[in-house]
Backbone as CSV, one residue per row, in Angstrom:
resi,resn,N_x,N_y,N_z,CA_x,CA_y,CA_z,C_x,C_y,C_z
1,MET,0.844,-1.197,0.000,0.000,0.000,0.000,0.879,1.246,0.000
2,VAL,0.329,2.326,-0.558,1.117,3.551,-0.681,1.558,4.077,0.665
3,GLY,0.686,4.011,1.671,1.000,4.534,2.994,2.113,3.797,3.699
4,GLU,2.474,2.606,3.163,3.493,1.806,3.805,4.865,2.011,3.183
5,ILE,4.945,2.840,2.151,6.228,3.128,1.533,7.010,4.048,2.451
6,TYR,8.238,3.674,2.777,9.027,4.480,3.681,10.511,4.357,3.373
7,CYS,11.279,5.269,3.951,12.727,5.144,3.909,13.196,4.984,5.341
8,TYR,14.149,4.090,5.568,14.619,3.805,6.925,16.097,4.107,7.031
9,PHE,16.482,4.916,8.026,17.894,5.202,8.203,18.156,5.611,9.645
10,LYS,19.102,4.982,10.247,19.635,5.344,11.553,18.622,5.800,12.590
11,GLY,17.744,4.905,12.960,16.819,5.245,14.024,15.604,6.022,13.563
12,ILE,15.486,6.292,12.263,14.334,7.037,11.773,13.620,6.200,10.713
13,LYS,12.343,5.988,10.919,11.530,5.302,9.932,10.486,6.297,9.473
14,MET,10.674,6.814,8.258,9.814,7.872,7.753,8.793,7.282,6.792
15,GLU,7.535,7.259,7.198,6.450,6.802,6.348,5.638,8.000,5.876
16,ARG,4.751,7.728,4.943,3.933,8.815,4.426,3.036,9.397,5.507
17,ASN,2.497,8.551,6.366,1.562,9.016,7.378,2.079,8.856,8.806
18,LYS,3.331,8.462,8.954,3.864,8.221,10.286,5.391,8.233,10.229
19,MET,6.021,8.645,11.337,7.473,8.493,11.441,7.839,8.013,12.834
20,THR,8.821,7.128,12.862,9.301,6.546,14.109,10.737,6.985,14.334
21,ILE,11.003,7.528,15.511,12.325,8.083,15.821,12.814,7.477,17.128
22,LYS,14.064,7.063,17.143,14.645,6.521,18.374,16.150,6.777,18.375
23,SER,16.762,6.574,19.525,18.208,6.723,19.619,18.865,5.387,19.302
24,SER,20.158,5.425,19.043,20.900,4.212,18.738,21.012,3.335,19.967
25,ILE,20.912,2.042,19.764,21.061,1.097,20.876,22.460,1.168,21.467
26,SER,23.423,1.664,20.669,24.807,1.761,21.152,24.908,2.683,22.358
27,LEU,24.089,3.733,22.394,24.120,4.661,23.528,23.676,3.977,24.809
28,ASN,22.640,3.149,24.708,22.169,2.437,25.883,23.193,1.400,26.339
29,VAL,23.848,0.750,25.369,24.903,-0.206,25.714,26.042,0.513,26.431
30,LEU,26.370,1.728,25.956,27.429,2.521,26.581,27.095,2.848,28.030
31,LEU,25.842,3.195,28.286,25.430,3.524,29.651,25.478,2.299,30.563
32,ILE,25.090,1.152,30.021,25.183,-0.083,30.797,26.642,-0.388,31.114
33,PHE,27.521,-0.126,30.141,28.952,-0.324,30.350,29.471,0.573,31.473
34,ILE,28.942,1.813,31.521,29.339,2.740,32.600,28.940,2.168,33.955
35,ILE,27.733,1.609,34.046,27.278,1.021,35.299,28.203,-0.113,35.723
36,ILE,28.481,-1.029,34.794,29.303,-2.194,35.116,30.716,-1.772,35.506
37,THR,31.292,-0.823,34.729,32.646,-0.347,35.014,32.719,0.337,36.374
38,GLY,31.734,1.189,36.650,31.710,1.899,37.927,31.594,0.954,39.106
39,CYS,30.721,-0.045,38.994,30.548,-1.000,40.081,31.801,-1.855,40.269
40,THR,32.408,-2.268,39.151,33.632,-3.073,39.223,34.752,-2.295,39.898
41,TRP,34.899,-1.029,39.510,35.922,-0.183,40.125,35.654,-0.010,41.618
42,GLY,34.411,0.243,41.964,34.061,0.448,43.362,34.345,-0.783,44.206
43,LEU,33.968,-1.956,43.705,34.206,-3.192,44.440,35.697,-3.469,44.590
44,SER,36.457,-3.177,43.537,37.907,-3.400,43.603,38.561,-2.484,44.641
45,GLU,38.052,-1.253,44.748,38.589,-0.322,45.736,38.262,-0.772,47.157
46,ILE,37.072,-1.314,47.345,36.682,-1.801,48.663,37.553,-2.983,49.082
47,VAL,37.826,-3.883,48.128,38.660,-5.047,48.414,40.070,-4.637,48.813
48,ARG,40.564,-3.544,48.222,41.930,-3.090,48.492,42.076,-2.332,49.816
49,ILE,40.970,-2.032,50.460,41.032,-1.250,51.710,41.734,-2.043,52.820
50,ASP,42.604,-1.371,53.509,43.327,-1.977,54.635,42.413,-2.038,55.859
51,GLY,42.107,-3.244,56.292,41.181,-3.428,57.408,41.777,-3.123,58.771
52,LYS,43.057,-2.797,58.819,43.704,-2.527,60.098,43.292,-1.178,60.686
53,ASN,42.830,-0.289,59.837,42.434,1.038,60.309,40.935,1.232,60.046
54,PRO,40.080,0.926,61.026,38.622,0.985,60.837,38.104,2.339,60.378
55,LYS,38.688,3.440,60.920,38.207,4.770,60.537,38.446,5.037,59.060
56,ASP,39.669,4.780,58.602,39.995,4.972,57.192,39.176,4.048,56.312
57,MET,38.962,2.831,56.795,38.198,1.855,56.025,36.755,2.322,55.820
58,MET,36.111,2.792,56.874,34.719,3.234,56.774,34.597,4.473,55.896
59,SER,35.555,5.389,56.002,35.531,6.601,55.183,35.667,6.261,53.704
60,MET,36.591,5.353,53.401,36.819,4.960,52.010,35.613,4.235,51.437
61,ILE,35.035,3.349,52.255,33.839,2.624,51.799,32.709,3.601,51.505
62,ALA,32.531,4.598,52.374,31.468,5.591,52.177,31.686,6.372,50.884
63,ILE,32.930,6.771,50.624,33.240,7.533,49.391,32.981,6.689,48.157
64,VAL,33.442,5.437,48.202,33.264,4.538,47.048,31.786,4.280,46.794
65,VAL,31.025,4.050,47.850,29.583,3.772,47.710,28.861,4.977,47.105
66,VAL,29.206,6.176,47.577,28.582,7.397,47.037,28.889,7.547,45.545
67,ILE,30.154,7.332,45.170,30.541,7.440,43.754,29.802,6.406,42.925
68,MET,29.704,5.177,43.422,28.984,4.122,42.710,27.517,4.489,42.520
69,MET,26.898,5.013,43.572,25.482,5.393,43.491,25.267,6.520,42.481
70,LEU,26.192,7.487,42.460,26.087,8.587,41.497,26.227,8.077,40.077
71,LEU,27.189,7.180,39.832,27.388,6.612,38.502,26.162,5.824,38.052
72,ILE,25.657,4.993,38.956,24.488,4.178,38.620,23.262,5.065,38.371
73,GLY,23.080,6.072,39.229,21.950,6.989,39.045,22.027,7.733,37.735
74,TYR,23.229,8.231,37.403,23.424,8.951,36.141,23.135,8.042,34.953
75,ALA,23.648,6.819,35.027,23.465,5.884,33.922,21.995,5.515,33.735
76,PHE,21.295,5.284,34.855,19.877,4.932,34.755,19.054,6.095,34.210
77,LEU,19.311,7.302,34.695,18.595,8.473,34.189,18.876,8.666,32.706
78,GLY,20.141,8.469,32.313,20.493,8.581,30.902,19.776,7.543,30.059
79,THR,19.644,6.324,30.599,18.936,5.269,29.877,17.465,5.624,29.724
80,PHE,16.847,6.170,30.790,15.449,6.582,30.709,15.271,7.668,29.647
81,GLU,16.218,8.615,29.607,16.115,9.717,28.663,16.370,9.260,27.223
82,MET,17.389,8.416,27.022,17.795,8.021,25.675,17.107,6.763,25.169
83,GLY,16.368,6.073,26.045,15.782,4.800,25.651,14.361,4.872,25.128
84,LYS,13.910,6.049,24.771,12.537,6.200,24.292,12.435,5.938,22.788
85,LYS,11.230,5.587,22.380,10.907,5.446,20.963,9.715,6.348,20.683
86,LEU,9.828,7.210,19.695,8.777,8.175,19.377,8.085,7.777,18.076
87,VAL,6.775,7.642,18.139,5.986,7.323,16.943,5.037,8.484,16.706
88,MET,5.285,9.248,15.651,4.509,10.460,15.368,3.641,10.281,14.134
89,ASP,2.430,10.817,14.217,1.553,10.861,13.044,0.741,12.145,13.099
90,LYS,-0.242,12.250,12.235,-1.019,13.485,12.130,-1.770,13.805,13.424
91,GLU,-2.146,12.791,14.173,-2.950,12.987,15.380,-2.119,13.378,16.594
92,GLY,-0.904,12.861,16.666,-0.086,13.139,17.854,1.151,12.273,17.910
93,CYS,1.626,12.012,19.114,2.861,11.249,19.296,2.691,10.225,20.418
94,THR,3.142,9.004,20.151,3.184,7.963,21.166,4.624,7.805,21.626
95,VAL,4.841,7.954,22.930,6.173,7.811,23.523,6.247,6.440,24.179
96,ILE,7.172,5.613,23.716,7.330,4.260,24.240,8.632,4.194,25.031
97,GLN,8.536,3.949,26.331,9.719,3.832,27.169,10.419,2.506,26.887
98,PHE,11.683,2.408,27.271,12.458,1.216,26.924,11.925,-0.046,27.596
99,TRP,11.162,0.081,28.705,10.582,-1.096,29.353,9.186,-1.422,28.802
100,GLY,8.738,-0.649,27.794,7.500,-0.980,27.102,6.310,-0.108,27.426
101,TYR,6.401,0.739,28.440,5.281,1.613,28.800,5.031,2.646,27.699
102,LYS,3.762,2.803,27.336,3.395,3.728,26.268,2.512,4.853,26.791
103,GLU,2.707,6.017,26.217,1.840,7.154,26.532,1.632,7.944,25.248
104,THR,0.370,8.189,24.915,0.051,8.875,23.666,-0.495,10.271,23.947
105,TYR,0.027,11.245,23.216,-0.419,12.633,23.351,-0.942,13.130,22.014
106,LYS,-2.075,13.801,22.049,-2.510,14.537,20.867,-1.684,15.815,20.793
107,TRP,-1.471,16.320,19.587,-0.618,17.499,19.433,-1.117,18.674,20.270
108,GLU,-2.434,18.818,20.350,-2.976,19.952,21.105,-2.787,19.779,22.618
109,GLU,-2.484,18.556,23.075,-2.254,18.316,24.500,-0.840,18.694,24.932
110,LEU,0.033,18.911,23.954,1.421,19.262,24.264,1.543,20.779,24.356
111,SER,1.721,21.275,25.571,1.822,22.726,25.768,3.164,23.266,25.291
112,VAL,4.159,22.389,25.205,5.488,22.790,24.733,5.785,22.085,23.414
113,LYS,5.932,22.875,22.384,6.347,22.383,21.060,7.292,23.452,20.507
114,GLN,8.549,23.377,20.884,9.464,24.495,20.648,10.767,24.072,19.968
115,ILE,11.225,24.940,19.067,12.540,24.770,18.450,13.527,25.572,19.298
116,VAL,14.556,24.902,19.799,15.523,25.565,20.681,16.942,25.150,20.298
117,TYR,17.904,25.838,20.887,19.310,25.461,20.734,19.671,24.436,21.802
118,ASN,20.598,23.558,21.448,21.126,22.584,22.405,22.336,23.149,23.130
119,THR,22.432,22.918,24.403,23.688,23.133,25.127,23.887,21.890,25.970
120,SER,24.568,20.896,25.409,24.736,19.613,26.075,25.992,18.939,25.581
121,ILE,26.293,17.786,26.177,27.469,17.033,25.750,27.364,16.635,24.290
122,MET,26.147,16.461,23.807,25.963,16.064,22.422,26.154,17.225,21.458
123,SER,26.290,18.437,21.963,26.474,19.581,21.076,27.855,20.209,21.254
124,GLY,28.705,19.589,22.078,30.041,20.129,22.317,31.099,19.400,21.525
125,SER,32.205,20.066,21.229,33.269,19.479,20.430,34.020,18.381,21.175
126,ALA,33.860,18.308,22.505,34.555,17.293,23.287,33.963,15.903,23.070
127,TYR,32.745,15.845,22.568,32.098,14.559,22.347,32.482,14.028,20.976
128,VAL,32.883,12.751,20.901,33.391,12.199,19.638,32.267,11.793,18.693
129,GLY,31.057,11.724,19.194,29.935,11.333,18.362,29.290,12.531,17.683
130,PRO,28.014,12.377,17.302,27.325,13.458,16.602,27.088,14.678,17.480
131,SER,27.087,15.841,16.860,26.790,17.087,17.564,25.511,17.666,16.987
132,TYR,24.675,18.194,17.844,23.410,18.768,17.414,23.284,20.178,17.975
133,ASP,23.177,21.149,17.110,23.045,22.535,17.551,21.604,22.889,17.904
134,GLU,20.650,22.247,17.223,19.241,22.596,17.406,18.405,21.344,17.641
135,CYS,17.313,21.535,18.347,16.394,20.424,18.567,14.974,20.961,18.711
136,VAL,14.017,20.055,18.696,12.618,20.401,18.961,12.205,19.648,20.219
137,ILE,11.734,20.371,21.204,11.313,19.739,22.456,9.782,19.719,22.541
138,PHE,9.269,18.635,23.124,7.831,18.456,23.296,7.555,18.075,24.750
139,SER,6.494,18.619,25.305,6.113,18.250,26.671,4.663,18.662,26.925
140,PRO,3.908,17.826,27.665,2.537,18.207,28.024,2.502,19.243,29.138
141,LYS,3.636,19.452,29.801,3.726,20.423,30.888,4.856,21.405,30.619
142,PRO,4.784,22.612,31.187,5.858,23.598,30.991,7.209,23.054,31.432
143,VAL,8.243,23.446,30.703,9.608,23.039,31.028,10.388,24.285,31.427
144,LYS,10.706,24.385,32.716,11.434,25.563,33.200,12.890,25.487,32.760
145,ARG,13.352,26.561,32.095,14.725,26.604,31.618,15.360,27.936,31.995
146,LYS,16.660,27.923,32.141,17.372,29.140,32.503,17.267,30.165,31.391
147,TYR,17.416,29.690,30.142,17.304,30.570,28.982,16.251,29.994,28.032
148,PRO,15.261,30.776,27.632,14.193,30.268,26.766,14.682,29.710,25.437
149,ALA,15.790,30.247,24.927,16.279,29.837,23.618,17.083,28.543,23.653
150,TYR,17.429,28.072,24.847,18.306,26.906,24.986,17.695,25.847,25.895
151,ILE,18.209,24.632,25.727,17.915,23.577,26.694,19.227,22.852,26.995
152,THR,19.453,22.527,28.253,20.701,21.894,28.660,20.491,20.393,28.900
153,SER,21.599,19.671,29.020,21.537,18.234,29.338,20.839,18.019,30.675
154,HIS,21.152,18.869,31.641,20.550,18.748,32.968,19.030,18.909,32.893
155,GLU,18.578,19.859,32.091,17.135,20.106,31.975,16.443,18.942,31.263
156,LYS,17.098,18.357,30.281,16.522,17.191,29.599,16.374,16.024,30.559
157,THR,17.422,15.812,31.365,17.383,14.708,32.325,16.373,14.977,33.435
158,ARG,16.294,16.222,33.870,15.383,16.600,34.956,13.930,16.317,34.587
159,TYR,13.569,16.544,33.334,12.182,16.381,32.897,11.981,15.120,32.044
160,TRP,12.802,14.097,32.257,12.784,12.924,31.392,11.429,12.212,31.367
161,LYS,10.645,12.320,32.436,9.370,11.607,32.492,8.387,12.099,31.441
162,LYS,8.381,13.407,31.174,7.401,13.974,30.249,8.036,14.574,28.991
163,LEU,9.262,15.037,29.105,9.918,15.693,27.977,10.427,14.672,26.960
164,PHE,10.197,14.950,25.693,10.851,14.184,24.632,11.248,15.153,23.532
165,TYR,12.173,14.753,22.693,12.743,15.699,21.729,13.337,14.987,20.521
166,VAL,13.567,15.772,19.473,14.291,15.286,18.298,15.428,16.273,18.024
167,ASN,16.546,15.768,17.543,17.702,16.600,17.235,17.854,16.776,15.731
168,PHE,18.130,18.006,15.314,18.380,18.273,13.905,19.826,17.927,13.553
169,ILE,20.008,17.130,12.520,21.352,16.831,12.033,21.926,18.095,11.415
170,ARG,23.169,18.397,11.750,23.806,19.592,11.203,23.881,19.538,9.686
171,GLU,23.695,20.690,9.072,23.745,20.774,7.614,25.127,20.350,7.119
172,GLY,25.136,19.462,6.153,26.396,19.018,5.562,27.066,17.876,6.304
173,GLU,26.525,17.475,7.450,27.129,16.387,8.208,26.421,15.066,7.938
174,LYS,27.159,13.982,8.127,26.611,12.654,7.916,25.800,12.206,9.126
175,LYS,24.918,11.272,8.886,24.167,10.676,9.981,25.039,9.607,10.632
176,TYR,24.808,9.372,11.900,25.574,8.384,12.644,24.709,7.157,12.913
177,PRO,25.033,6.024,12.268,24.181,4.840,12.429,24.260,4.207,13.813
178,TYR,25.343,4.441,14.558,25.527,3.767,15.841,25.468,4.693,17.052
179,LEU,25.560,6.006,16.841,25.556,6.941,17.966,24.486,8.015,17.836
180,GLY,23.592,7.872,16.899,22.560,8.875,16.694,21.603,8.962,17.866
181,LEU,21.226,10.195,18.217,20.318,10.428,19.352,19.085,11.178,18.866
182,TYR,17.997,10.450,18.591,16.742,11.029,18.117,16.998,12.018,16.969
183,GLU,17.851,11.646,16.040,18.225,12.594,14.995,17.269,12.530,13.809
184,VAL,16.993,13.708,13.241,16.115,13.832,12.078,16.719,14.850,11.116
185,GLU,16.345,14.703,9.848,16.710,15.712,8.864,15.808,16.927,9.096
186,LYS,16.395,18.077,9.263,15.671,19.278,9.646,14.522,19.605,8.690
187,GLU,14.817,19.703,7.408,13.788,20.108,6.447,12.680,19.073,6.335
188,GLU,13.042,17.801,6.375,12.038,16.742,6.288,11.099,16.783,7.495
189,PHE,11.684,16.968,8.665,10.872,16.982,9.878,9.945,18.195,9.908
190,LEU,10.488,19.369,9.610,9.668,20.585,9.633,8.572,20.516,8.575
191,SER,8.894,19.911,7.432,7.897,19.748,6.370,6.758,18.841,6.834
192,LYS,7.118,17.784,7.536,6.093,16.857,8.036,5.226,17.536,9.103
193,MET,5.833,18.323,9.979,5.066,19.050,10.990,4.078,20.013,10.330
194,GLN,4.542,20.693,9.293,3.668,21.632,8.577,2.536,20.877,7.888
195,GLU,2.858,19.741,7.311,1.848,18.922,6.632,0.763,18.466,7.605
196,TRP,1.167,18.146,8.825,0.216,17.678,9.834,-0.446,18.817,10.602
197,GLY,-0.070,20.035,10.301,-0.684,21.176,10.962,-0.193,21.401,12.384
198,VAL,1.018,20.939,12.677,1.595,21.106,14.013,2.418,22.394,14.026
199,GLU,2.021,23.343,14.849,2.715,24.635,14.913,3.816,24.588,15.967
200,LEU,5.040,24.824,15.519,6.193,24.833,16.427,6.577,26.267,16.751
201,GLU,6.817,26.523,18.020,7.232,27.857,18.466,8.758,27.957,18.379
202,ASP,9.232,28.894,17.587,10.675,29.061,17.406,11.230,29.949,18.516
203,MET,11.890,29.327,19.486,12.438,30.063,20.624,13.845,30.589,20.360
204,ARG,14.412,30.254,19.226,15.784,30.662,18.935,15.920,32.169,18.798
205,ARG,14.810,32.840,18.570,14.850,34.296,18.420,14.829,35.015,19.770
206,GLU,14.539,34.245,20.835,14.459,34.859,22.161,15.837,35.347,22.611
207,LYS,15.860,36.480,23.263,17.128,37.024,23.756,17.578,36.257,24.991
208,ILE,18.884,36.086,25.098,19.458,35.383,26.253,19.533,36.355,27.435
């Protein structure tokens, strides 16, 4: 059928009446690796503690445990944020969490539909993977940000339960099949939003 004709590339399945967007599984594998590495390091440090000095031993154990908890918490939050699958059509968007939970929003139910600049690890030159200067954020509830024109990694993680987003691939850059994070072709995505009658608020013009 005509409606089933699509092109598929790096986490994006673009159909005539629907598009599916997700991040690369490699990112989730990387986060799991961080958890395992952090726990292994922490356990090795505990084993190396000299039991002859109880005070030093308890202090070291407390420090190692705190670091392990922070690493695990960061990795889990990152997995929650990066492990979503977005299925968009003319009516709205279904957000599927990595454990299978689904939530569907009609476009009019999303109070936040904004084009903003990225300020995150994925948009900095220090990251070896893809960089994204701009993204579109969606949320059924207001998203408090320090600057209206930008969204940070911390803000994305803070609102992971309701916030979801797509990243625009930089003009002239290649797509990343293994490290892509909700990436879309800018013109194709904006064209589809216009076709479906979804009005996006361009916050990039807002003064910092």
